[in-house]
C-alpha positions as CSV (number, residue, x, y, z in Angstrom):
1,X,9.1,39.0,76.9
2,X,7.2,37.4,79.7
3,X,3.6,36.2,79.4
4,X,1.3,37.6,82.0
5,X,-2.0,36.3,83.2
6,X,-4.7,38.8,84.1
7,X,-3.8,38.4,87.8
8,X,-0.1,39.2,87.2
9,X,-1.0,42.2,85.0
10,X,-3.3,43.4,87.8
11,X,-0.6,43.1,90.4
12,X,1.8,45.0,88.1
13,X,-0.8,47.7,87.8
14,X,-1.1,47.9,91.6
15,X,2.6,48.3,92.1
16,X,2.8,51.0,89.3
17,X,-0.1,53.0,90.9
18,X,0.2,51.9,94.6
19,X,0.2,55.4,96.1
20,X,-2.9,56.5,94.3
21,X,-4.7,53.2,94.8
22,X,-3.9,53.1,98.5
23,X,-4.9,56.8,99.2
24,X,-7.6,56.7,101.9
25,X,-7.8,52.9,101.7
26,X,-4.9,51.6,103.9
27,X,-5.8,48.3,105.5
28,X,-8.5,47.5,102.9
29,X,-8.2,45.0,100.1
30,X,-8.4,46.3,96.5
31,X,-9.7,44.2,93.6
32,X,-8.1,45.0,90.3
33,X,-9.0,43.7,86.8
34,X,-7.8,45.0,83.4
35,X,-5.8,47.9,84.9
36,X,-8.9,49.1,86.7
37,X,-9.8,49.2,90.4
38,X,-13.0,47.3,90.8
39,X,-13.6,48.0,94.4
40,X,-12.3,48.1,98.0
41,X,-13.2,45.5,100.6
42,X,-12.7,44.8,104.3
43,X,-11.1,41.3,103.8
44,X,-9.5,39.2,101.1
45,X,-12.3,36.6,100.8
46,X,-15.0,39.3,100.6
47,X,-13.1,40.9,97.7
48,X,-12.4,37.5,96.0
49,X,-16.0,36.3,96.1
50,X,-17.3,39.8,95.0
51,X,-15.1,39.4,91.9
52,X,-16.0,35.7,91.2
53,X,-19.7,35.5,92.2
54,X,-20.7,39.1,92.2
55,X,-19.0,40.2,88.9
56,X,-18.6,36.8,87.3
57,X,-14.9,37.0,86.6
58,X,-12.8,33.9,86.2
59,X,-9.9,33.1,88.5
60,X,-6.5,34.4,87.2
61,X,-8.2,37.3,85.4
62,X,-8.0,39.7,88.4
63,X,-6.0,40.2,91.6
64,X,-6.8,41.2,95.2
65,X,-4.1,43.0,97.1
66,X,-3.9,44.3,100.7
67,X,-3.4,48.1,100.6
68,X,-0.2,48.8,102.5
69,X,2.1,51.8,102.6
70,X,4.4,51.8,99.6
71,X,7.5,52.0,101.8
72,X,6.7,48.7,103.6
73,X,7.5,45.2,102.5
74,X,4.5,43.4,101.0
75,X,4.3,40.0,102.6
76,X,1.0,39.3,101.0
77,X,1.2,39.6,97.2
78,X,-2.5,39.1,96.4
79,X,-4.3,36.1,94.9
80,X,-2.0,33.5,93.4
81,X,-3.3,30.2,92.3
82,X,-1.6,27.0,93.6
83,X,-1.5,24.1,91.2
84,X,-1.3,20.4,91.9
85,X,-2.3,18.6,95.0
86,X,-1.7,21.0,97.8
87,X,-2.5,19.9,101.3
88,X,-2.7,22.6,104.0
89,X,-1.1,21.7,107.3
90,X,-2.2,23.3,110.6
């Protein structure tokens, strides 16, 4: 049995209910926590900060996913935390 964080549970919920969650919201970003859609947003950072600052949720307790058709490959899998010293290269 695998242990899931809140963010992986939310991502699993998205995949299990992708068609219903996406209905009328393709191109938007959906914020999910505790198997519940918390809202739809125009961009990832807007959704992320709405969850952290607006609703007071801790990182890794929710996920933000780009609403894409369920028959297309998802290149963006939502919010995943990077651990360690990560330097971004341009």
